[in-house]
N, C-alpha and C positions, 0 to 999 in steps of 0.2 A: 734570600731562597731559603726554603723550608724542607726538611726532609721529611717522609711518611714511610714507614715498613712494614708491609703487608705481607703475609702468608697466602701463596695462592698455590692451585693445582694448574698444572699445564696439561691438557688432553688434547692429541691431535694438532699440537703446535697452536694451541687457543689458550687464551686465558679468559674466563669470564668472571668478573668480580665487580661488583657496585663499590664505587670510592667513598669513602667517609664524607660526611658533608662539610667538612672544613676544607676540604680541596676544591680550589675554584675552577671555574670552565678556563680553557686556554690551552695552551703548549706546556708539556711538563718532558721530562728527561725519565726514561725506562731502563732501570740497572737490572738484570737477572742475573741470580747467583743460582745454581745449580751444581748437583753432584753427578759428575762425569761418570761414575761407576753404575748410577743408576742404568743408563742406556746399555750398558753391556749386560746388566743383571737381566734387563727385560729383553734383550737379543737372546740370551742362553735360557730363558724361561720360555720363550716363543719356540726355540729350536728344539727344547725338550719335550713340548706339547705335541710339535708336529711329529717329531720320532715316535712318540707314542700312539699318538692318532694311525700313522702309517702302519705301525706293527701291528694294531688292532685290525685296520683293514686288511692287512696281509692275512693275519691268522683266521678270521673271522667271515671274509669274503672272499671264497676261491673264484668266484665269478662263473659263466657259463661258457663251455666249449664253444668255438668258433663255429662247428658244424651244427650245434643246436642253434646258434643265432642264424645262421644261414638258412636254416629250415624254417624258422620262425617267417623270416623275411620271404622266403618261397611260398610259404601258405598265405602269406597275405597280401601277396602280389597275385595269387590265384582269385582271390575273393575280389579283386579289382576288377578282372576281366569277365567277371559274370554278369 
């Protein structure tokens, strides 16, 4: 039995890598060693990004008052009845 060590990137729980020519076709065991801290750091980065996005939405997108939306719907419906 022989061993080959390759550095790969995992994305969306997938590995895409062509193996070296010296590795023959057939069954093989795959061992993955990864840094457990990486997932926690990614979760924190995603959380910070989402919080920043939500704060921008809250400060820059006041939205429309319900009355204005209801009025626009009523005007649109009147156009249907003509």
